[in-house]
N, C-alpha and C positions, 0 to 999 in steps of 0.2 A: 813875721813878715809884713810888709809894708801893705797896707789895705787897699791902697789904689793899685799895685802890683797884683794882688790877688783879683781883683776886679777884671785888671787888664788881661790876666792869663786867661780868662775864659770869656772874655767880650763876645758875644755873638754878633757876627755880621751876616745879615741876610744873604745867601746866595743868589746873586744876580744873573742873570743870562741875558746876552745880547745876541743877535744875529747880524751877519752882515755878508753880502756877497761879493765875491771878486768878479770881475767882468773879463771875459775872454778877449783874445786879441781883436777878434771881430766886434767887440763891444756889444756882446748878445747877454741878455740878462738870464739868470738861472729861471728854469721854467716853473718852479715853485720854491717855497722856503727851505732853509736848512733844517737837519735834524733838530730835534730838542736836545739841550744839554742839561743835564740835572746832577746835582749830589745826593747821592744815596743817603736819605737822612739817617739811618742806622750807623752809617760810616762816615758821617761829616765832621767827627771829632774823635780825639783820642787822648786818653788819660792814662799816664804811667806812673803807678804809686809804688813806694818804697815802703811798705808796711799796710797797715789797715788803709781801708778807703775812706781817709779823712783828708781834709784841706792841709794840714802840716805835713803830710806824707806825699804830696805829690812831688814827682821827680821832673816829668816833663808833660807838656800838652802838645797837642797838634790840632788846628782846624782848617777845613776848607771855607773860606771867606767870600770867593767869588768866582764866576765862570763866564767866559765868553768865546763865542764861536764865530767863524768865518767860513763860508764854503763856496764851491763852485761845481757845477755839472751842467753838461749841455749834450744834448743828443740822447744817445743812449750809453755816454761814458759815464763810469763809476763817479761817486760823489768824493771830491778830494776836499777834507774838511782840515780845519787847524783850530784848536782851543788853546786858550790860555787860563790856567788855573792859579787862583790867589790863595795864598796859605800865610796863616800865623802860627808861630810855635813859641812856647814858653817853658822856662825853666824855673821849676818851683824850688822850695826849701830843700828837698833831698836831690835836687839834680847836681851831680858832681863833675859831670864832663863838660868840656869847652864846646864841643861839636858832638851833635847828635844825628844819626841818620833815621829817617822816617821813610816809610813805604806808601805809596798810593797805586790805585788802579785807574786804568781806562777802560771802560767795556762798550762795545757796540752792539745794541739788540735790534731785534726787528719789534717795532714796537707792541709793548705788553707780551712779547713772546719769548724766543730763545735767544740766547747769547751768540752772536756770529763771531766776536773775537773779544778778548780781553788781554791786555798786557800791563805788567806791574812796572814801576819806574821807582827810582831812590832820589831824594832830594836831602841835603845836608843843611841843618840849622847851625850856623857858626854863631855861638853867643859871646864868644871873644872873653875877657876877663871881669866885664862888668855888665853885660845884657843879660836882661831876662826876658825880653821879648823881641823876637826877630820877625821879619816877615819875607816871603819869598814869592815870586812870579814864575811859574814854571810853563814852559810853550811846547805844546806836542804840535809839530808843523807836518805830520804826514798821517792822516788818517784817511784810508781809502774804503769807501763802502759800495761793494757791488749792487748794481740794479739789475732788474730782470729785463725791462726795457725802457724806451724814453717816457713812458707814461708813470713809471715808478719815480715818485716824488720822494724828498727828504723828511715830510712828515710821516714817513712809513718806519723811520728808524728813530732810536734814541741813543744819545752818547752819554753813559752814566760814569760818574766820577766818584770814588770813595778813598778813603783812608785803609790800608791794609792793616786789620787788627787782630790782636790775640783773641782766643775764645773768651778769656776773662773782660777784655775790653769790649767786645760786642755784647757779651752778657750785661754788663753796667750799662751801655748806652741804651740797651732794650728794656732795661728794668725802669727806665724814667727816674733813676736815682739823679738828685741834683745836690751839689755840695752848696751848702749855706755859708755864705761871705759874712764875715763880720760888719756890723754897721758902718757904712761908708760915711759917717757924719765928719 
């Protein structure tokens, strides 16, 4: 396998988050910031092996590479948020399909407390005939977060994003295992 391809399959990009606020027709600003948006570290990447957990047995990879949020809320109305999820997908030496589907989730929580809602989404990675690395940008345009009253700000909530993993993938991610790439000289 091409050494640069191996590096590209797992190039880690720091998940960045940004926040912007929409303005209501009356040009009124949000009373407080948007909820935090973050990638669940244990679910930031997925590796699918065809055989032992070795570099040459990688079929597919997925990684969340970035997040952005925009939100608006006024008075005692719910928070209306939109997020953009940037992802990278790789096809390794054991990847045989031209197109591969990956699942990811978006959950809304009360900060450091319980999950309010969670929804799963599917994204397709089309590798065509000759691509081993593809990128996608998913827009989730309708996340509604109820608030108790107008004093309840966005900082009381979090929007958590992650890849939906099999039990084996979750164990691999939590184990701290890392594949060693050949010297890229």
